[in-house]
C-alpha positions in Angstrom: 0.0 0.0 -0.1 1.3 3.4 -1.0 1.7 6.4 1.5 -0.9 9.2 1.6 1.3 11.5 -0.5 1.9 8.7 -3.2 -1.9 8.0 -3.4 -2.7 11.6 -3.6 -0.3 11.9 -6.7 -1.9 9.0 -8.2 -5.4 10.5 -7.8 -4.3 13.9 -9.1 -2.5 12.4 -12.1 -5.7 10.2 -12.8 -3.5 7.0 -12.6 -6.0 5.5 -10.2 -9.4 6.5 -9.0 -10.6 6.9 -5.3 -13.2 4.2 -6.1 -10.4 1.7 -7.3 -8.2 2.4 -4.2 -11.3 1.9 -1.9 -12.3 -1.2 -3.6 -8.8 -2.7 -3.4 -8.8 -2.0 0.3 -12.3 -3.5 0.9 -11.3 -6.7 -1.0 -8.2 -7.0 1.1 -10.3 -6.7 4.3 -12.6 -9.3 3.0 -9.7 -11.7 2.6 -7.9 -11.0 5.8 -10.6 -10.3 8.3 -11.4 -14.0 9.0 -7.8 -14.3 10.3 -7.3 -10.9 11.8 -10.6 -9.5 13.2 -9.3 -6.0 13.1 -12.8 -4.5 12.3 -16.0 -4.7 14.3 -17.8 -3.2 11.3 -16.8 -2.6 7.7 -18.7 0.4 6.2 -18.2 -0.6 2.6 -21.3 1.2 1.2 -20.5 4.5 2.9 -16.8 4.1 1.7 -17.7 3.7 -1.9 -20.1 6.5 -1.8 -17.4 8.9 -0.4 -14.9 7.5 -3.0 -17.3 8.4 -5.8 -17.7 11.9 -4.6 -13.9 12.4 -4.6 -13.7 10.9 -8.2 -16.4 13.4 -9.2 -14.5 16.3 -7.9 -11.3 15.1 -9.8 -13.2 14.7 -13.0 -14.7 18.1 -12.7 -11.1 19.5 -12.5 -11.4 20.6 -8.8 -8.4 20.4 -6.5 -8.5 17.8 -3.8 -6.9 17.8 -0.4 -4.1 15.3 0.8 -6.7 13.0 2.6 -9.4 13.1 0.0 -10.0 9.4 -1.1 -7.6 7.9 1.4 -9.0 4.9 3.2 -8.9 5.2 7.1 -10.0 3.0 10.0 -11.7 4.4 13.1 -11.6 2.9 16.6 -15.0 2.0 17.6 -15.1 4.2 20.6 -15.5 7.4 18.5 -19.1 8.2 17.7 -20.1 8.0 14.0 -23.5 9.4 13.3 -25.9 6.7 12.0 -23.2 4.1 12.3 -23.2 1.7 15.4 -20.5 2.7 18.0 -20.2 -0.2 20.5 -16.9 0.4 22.3 -16.6 -3.5 21.8 -19.1 -3.8 24.6 -22.4 -5.8 24.8 -23.9 -2.9 26.7 -23.7 -0.7 23.6 -24.3 -3.4 21.0 -27.4 -1.4 19.7 -26.1 2.1 20.1 -26.2 4.2 17.0 -25.1 7.7 17.8 -27.2 10.7 16.7 -24.1 13.0 16.3 -20.6 12.8 14.9 -17.4 13.1 17.0 -15.2 16.1 16.2 -12.2 14.0 14.9 -14.4 11.8 12.5 -16.3 15.0 11.3 -12.9 16.7 10.5 -11.9 13.5 8.5 -15.2 13.6 6.8 -14.8 17.3 5.9 -11.3 16.4 4.7 -12.8 13.8 2.3 -11.2 10.8 3.9 -12.8 7.4 3.2 -13.9 5.5 6.4 -13.7 1.8 5.7 -14.8 0.6 9.0 -14.8 0.7 12.8 -11.9 -1.2 14.5 -11.9 -3.6 17.3 -10.7 -2.7 20.8 -10.6 -3.8 24.4 -14.0 -3.1 25.8 -14.3 0.7 26.6 -10.6 0.8 25.9 -9.8 -1.1 28.9 -7.0 -3.5 28.3 -3.5 -4.0 26.8 -4.1 -6.9 24.3 -7.4 -6.5 22.5 -8.6 -9.7 24.0 -11.2 -8.0 26.2 -13.4 -7.1 23.3 -17.0 -8.6 23.8 -17.0 -9.8 20.2 -13.7 -11.5 19.3 -9.9 -10.9 19.8 -7.8 -9.3 17.1 -4.7 -11.1 15.9 -1.3 -9.7 15.4 -0.4 -9.6 11.6 3.1 -10.6 12.3 2.1 -13.8 14.2 -1.7 -14.7 14.2 -1.3 -16.6 17.5 -0.1 -13.4 19.3 -1.9 -10.3 20.5 -1.6 -6.9 18.7 -1.5 -4.9 22.0 -4.3 -2.8 23.2 -6.5 -1.2 23.6 -6.4 0.1 20.1 -5.2 -3.3 18.7 -7.8 -3.3 15.8 -6.4 0.0 14.5 -2.8 -1.0 14.8 -3.4 -4.4 13.2 -5.4 -2.8 10.3 -2.7 -0.4 9.4 0.1 -3.0 9.7 -1.8 -5.5 7.5 -2.7 -2.7 5.0 -6.3 -2.9 5.6 -6.4 0.8 5.6 -3.7 3.5 5.0 -3.9 5.2 8.4 -6.2 4.8 11.4 -7.3 6.6 14.6 -6.9 5.2 18.0 -7.2 6.5 21.5 -4.5 6.5 24.3 -5.3 6.6 28.0 -2.2 4.8 29.3 -0.5 3.7 26.1 -3.2 2.3 24.0 -1.8 3.9 20.8 1.9 3.5 21.4 1.9 0.0 22.8 0.0 -1.7 20.0 2.0 0.4 17.4 5.2 -1.1 18.9 3.8 -4.6 18.9 2.5 -4.3 15.2 5.4 -2.5 13.9 3.8 0.8 12.9 4.0 4.4 13.9 1.7 5.5 16.7 1.3 9.0 18.3 -0.4 10.1 21.5 -0.6 13.9 21.2 -0.3 16.4 24.0 -3.5 16.4 26.2 -6.0 18.7 24.7 -4.4 19.2 21.2 -7.1 16.9 19.7 -10.8 17.2 20.6 -12.4 14.5 22.9 -15.9 15.4 21.8 -17.6 12.2 20.7 -15.0 10.0 22.1 -16.7 7.6 24.6 -15.0 8.5 27.9 -12.8 6.0 29.9 -10.6 8.4 32.0 -11.4 11.9 30.9 -8.1 13.5 32.3 -6.0 10.9 30.4 -7.8 10.1 27.2 -6.3 11.3 23.9 -7.1 10.5 20.3 -4.1 10.1 18.0 -3.0 8.6 14.6 -1.6 5.2 13.5 0.4 5.1 10.2 3.1 3.1 8.5 5.2 6.1 8.0 6.1 9.2 10.1 4.9 11.6 7.3 1.5 9.9 7.2 1.1 10.3 10.9 2.0 13.9 10.6 -0.6 14.5 7.9 -3.3 12.7 9.9 -2.5 14.6 13.1 -2.7 17.9 11.2 -6.2 17.0 9.9 -7.7 16.2 13.4 -5.8 18.6 15.7 -7.2 22.0 16.7 -9.5 23.9 19.2 -13.0 22.6 19.7 -15.5 24.7 21.9 -17.4 21.4 22.4 -14.5 20.0 24.4 -13.7 22.1 27.6 -10.2 20.6 27.7 -9.3 21.6 24.2 -6.2 23.8 23.8 -6.6 27.2 21.9 -3.3 26.9 19.9 -2.3 27.4 16.3 -1.8 24.1 14.5 1.4 24.0 12.3 1.8 22.0 9.2 3.6 19.1 11.0 5.2 17.9 7.6 7.4 21.0 7.6 9.3 19.5 10.6 10.3 16.2 8.7 14.0 16.8 8.3 16.8 14.1 8.1 19.3 15.9 10.2 19.3 16.0 14.2 22.3 18.4 14.7 21.9 20.5 17.8 19.3 18.3 19.3 19.7 16.9 22.8 18.0 13.5 23.4 17.7 12.2 26.9 17.7 8.5 27.6 15.6 7.6 30.7 17.8 5.6 33.0 14.9 4.1 35.0 13.4 2.4 31.8 16.4 0.2 31.2 16.3 -2.0 34.4 14.4 -5.0 35.7 11.6 -6.5 33.6 12.9 -5.2 30.2 13.5 -7.9 27.6 17.2 -8.0 26.8 16.5 -8.1 23.1 14.2 -5.1 23.3 16.9 -3.2 25.4 19.6 -4.1 22.9 17.5 -3.0 19.9 16.5 0.3 21.5 20.2 1.0 22.5 21.1 0.4 18.8 18.5 2.9 17.8 20.0 5.4 20.2 23.4 4.9 18.7 21.8 5.6 15.3 20.4 8.8 16.5 23.9 9.8 17.6 25.2 9.3 14.0 22.4 11.6 12.8 23.8 14.5 14.8 21.9 14.1 18.1 23.6 14.5 21.5 22.8 11.7 23.8 22.4 12.5 27.5 21.4 10.1 30.3 18.6 11.5 32.4 16.7 10.4 35.6 13.1 10.5 36.2 13.0 8.9 39.6 9.2 8.7 40.0 8.7 7.2 36.6 8.3 3.7 38.1 5.4 4.8 40.3 3.3 5.6 37.1 1.5 2.2 37.0 0.5 2.4 40.7 -0.8 6.0 40.3 -2.5 5.2 37.1 -4.5 2.1 38.3 -6.1 4.3 41.0 -6.8 7.4 38.8 -8.0 5.7 35.7 -10.4 3.2 37.3 -11.7 6.2 39.5 -12.5 8.2 36.5 -13.9 5.1 34.8 -16.2 4.4 37.6 -17.7 7.9 37.4 -18.0 7.8 33.6 -19.5 4.4 33.2 -22.1 5.1 35.8 -24.2 6.5 32.7 -24.9 3.1 31.5 -28.0 2.5 33.4 -30.4 0.8 30.9 -32.6 3.9 30.8 -31.2 6.2 28.2 -29.4 4.1 25.7 -27.8 0.6 25.3 -29.3 -2.7 26.1 -31.9 -3.2 28.9 -32.7 -6.2 31.1 -36.2 -5.6 32.2 -36.9 -6.4 35.9 -39.5 -5.8 38.7 -37.5 -2.7 40.2 -35.3 0.0 39.0 -32.2 -1.3 41.0 -32.6 -4.8 39.7 -32.7 -3.6 36.1 -29.6 -1.6 36.6 -27.6 -4.6 38.1 -29.0 -7.2 35.7 -28.1 -5.0 32.6 -24.7 -4.1 33.9 -24.0 -7.7 34.9 -24.7 -8.9 31.3 -23.5 -5.8 29.5 -20.0 -5.3 31.1 -17.1 -7.7 30.6 -14.8 -8.9 33.4 -12.1 -6.3 33.0 -14.6 -3.4 33.0 -16.2 -4.6 36.1 -12.8 -5.1 37.7 -12.0 -1.4 37.0 -15.3 0.0 38.0 -14.9 -1.8 41.4 -11.4 -0.6 41.9 -12.4 2.9 41.2 -15.5 2.9 43.3 -13.5 1.6 46.2 -10.7 4.3 45.7 -13.3 7.1 45.6 -15.3 5.9 48.5 -15.6 8.1 51.7 -13.0 6.2 53.8 -10.3 5.8 51.2 -10.5 8.8 48.9 -7.6 10.5 50.8 -5.5 7.3 51.2 -5.6 6.3 47.5 -7.1 8.8 45.0 -5.6 11.9 46.5 -2.3 10.3 47.1 -2.2 9.0 43.5 -2.9 12.6 42.3 0.1 13.8 44.3 2.3 11.2 42.8 1.0 12.3 39.3 2.3 15.8 40.1 5.7 14.6 41.1 6.0 12.5 37.9 5.1 15.6 35.9 7.8 17.6 37.8 10.4 14.9 36.9 9.6 15.5 33.3 9.7 19.2 33.5 13.3 18.8 35.2 14.4 16.5 32.4 13.2 18.9 29.7 15.5 21.6 31.2 18.4 19.6 30.0 17.2 17.8 26.8 14.7 18.4 23.9 13.3 14.9 23.6 13.3 11.8 25.9 13.7 8.2 24.6 12.9 4.8 26.1 11.5 1.4 25.0 7.7 1.6 24.1 6.9 -1.9 25.6 9.1 -4.0 27.9 8.4 -7.1 25.6 7.4 -7.9 22.0 3.8 -9.3 21.3 2.9 -12.2 23.7 0.7 -15.2 22.8 -3.1 -14.8 23.1 -4.4 -16.1 26.4 -0.8 -15.9 28.0 -1.7 -13.1 30.4 -5.4 -13.2 30.7 -5.5 -14.8 34.2 -2.8 -12.5 35.5 -4.2 -8.9 35.3 -1.1 -7.4 37.2 1.4 -8.7 34.5 -0.9 -7.2 31.8 -0.9 -3.9 33.6 2.8 -3.9 33.9 3.2 -3.8 30.1 2.2 -0.1 30.2 5.1 0.7 32.5 6.9 2.8 29.9 3.8 4.6 28.4 1.6 5.5 31.4 3.8 8.3 32.8 3.4 10.3 29.7 -0.4 10.3 30.0 -0.3 11.2 33.5 1.9 14.3 32.6 -0.3 15.2 29.6 2.7 14.9 27.3 3.0 13.9 23.6 4.6 10.4 23.0 5.4 8.5 19.7 6.3 4.9 19.1 8.5 4.3 16.0 9.6 0.8 14.7 13.2 0.2 15.4 13.8 -3.5 14.9 12.7 -7.1 15.3 13.4 -9.9 17.6 14.6 -13.4 16.8 11.1 -14.5 16.1 10.4 -11.7 13.6 8.3 -9.7 16.0 8.4 -5.9 15.9 10.0 -3.7 18.5 9.3 0.0 19.0 11.1 2.8 20.7 9.3 5.7 22.4 10.0 9.3 21.9 8.5 11.7 24.5 8.2 15.5 24.0 7.5 18.4 26.2 4.0 19.9 26.0 3.1 20.8 22.4 6.4 19.8 21.0 5.1 17.2 18.5 7.3 19.0 16.1 10.5 17.6 17.7 9.0 14.2 17.8 8.3 14.2 14.1 11.8 15.6 13.4 13.5 12.8 15.4 11.2 10.1 14.2 11.5 11.0 10.6 15.4 11.4 10.6 15.5 7.9 12.2 13.0 6.3 9.8 14.8 7.6 6.8 18.0 6.2 8.0 16.7 2.7 8.5 14.3 0.3 6.6 12.3 -1.0 9.5 9.1 0.7 8.3 9.4 -0.9 4.7 9.0 -4.4 6.2 5.6 -6.2 5.8 3.9 -8.9 7.9 4.1 -12.3 6.4 0.3 -12.5 5.7 
């Protein structure tokens, strides 16, 4: 599959039509989906309709934008008007939103072709896309392994060329971790850079929508299309959005990159450590100055996150009461209707997190748990601020391991939670983070390195990622499907 810019040139020169490109993608989805299960719903009819409109514009001699006619996948926790949005949960299996999320509306306005809604861990709670109420998604590099989560459907779809780019959401690593495990580029932007209006909430102070792509340039183009102030989102930032592609330079001279010491210790797979260290050496040859930095509270991120995120989830998911929308189990009393519906509608992981959050927010434990976790969050943020006084960008592994086999960690939630060790602190601090492919292990499974920037410094992430990408060929490798 060609890149966004290459496909755009083919459309402009009339070498291919948007309908041909879309049909090719839909045919590929039809062939691969029985193995992969990247999509919960394929929107073939709407996709072909959008593609025909793009072709009509080209035939009339009108100019088209970069994203017009480009097939995209959308994680199924972003509302799409008239198209079911389930969050991979039984409780929302019949929910058809009456409105459009801001990000999907922006892509519609840009002429992008939505080919389907991608699978995820239910309500974005999980790290493997095994918690979907419908089916698990397979990793395109090894069908017996997981693609990561919670945006595993979007990551797998991009890796398998079932779409050109896709949107995911990231609460504690849910874009970057599956990007690493599937060998694609994944970016979690600065908190507030991309509107959350129409994103079904998990943990409101942590959630952020971002792009998946096979190249850094495609990620830059997609971020440019979805970023920007939105009055419908009270946390949206009023900032000017640059053309992110202008920062794609092959030279890193003058840039200081900090290696986070705490991320190269116990629990990190030796092959992952070696591969990321090789990538750091490569950055040095591109002109970057490499500095070791310490973020001493980095390791407390998981503990703080698994109090803050479930607490916010407990409050957000209280809206699923069988009264206003979603499925309903009728009963003799209102309370019984609530409990029966939620017992059937929510999966095991969602129930676990609601219970954790409700406990942490309860009168006797709020100060001991929730308040203390928020204080730790502040300390983690301060560590990052101190580090950015010395360096421009931080670097560490994205995931401590490569993709694991399906079912391997389902009975041990704690070991699953620890897979987000490297990514969670970035969300707690509201910073941008990007996973970039940097190699493979002996079994041919992808490895990603994580670049972390200061607030609104996506420009530096794109510069470093692009320079590295252009000096290697990892992004050109394809899964053996």
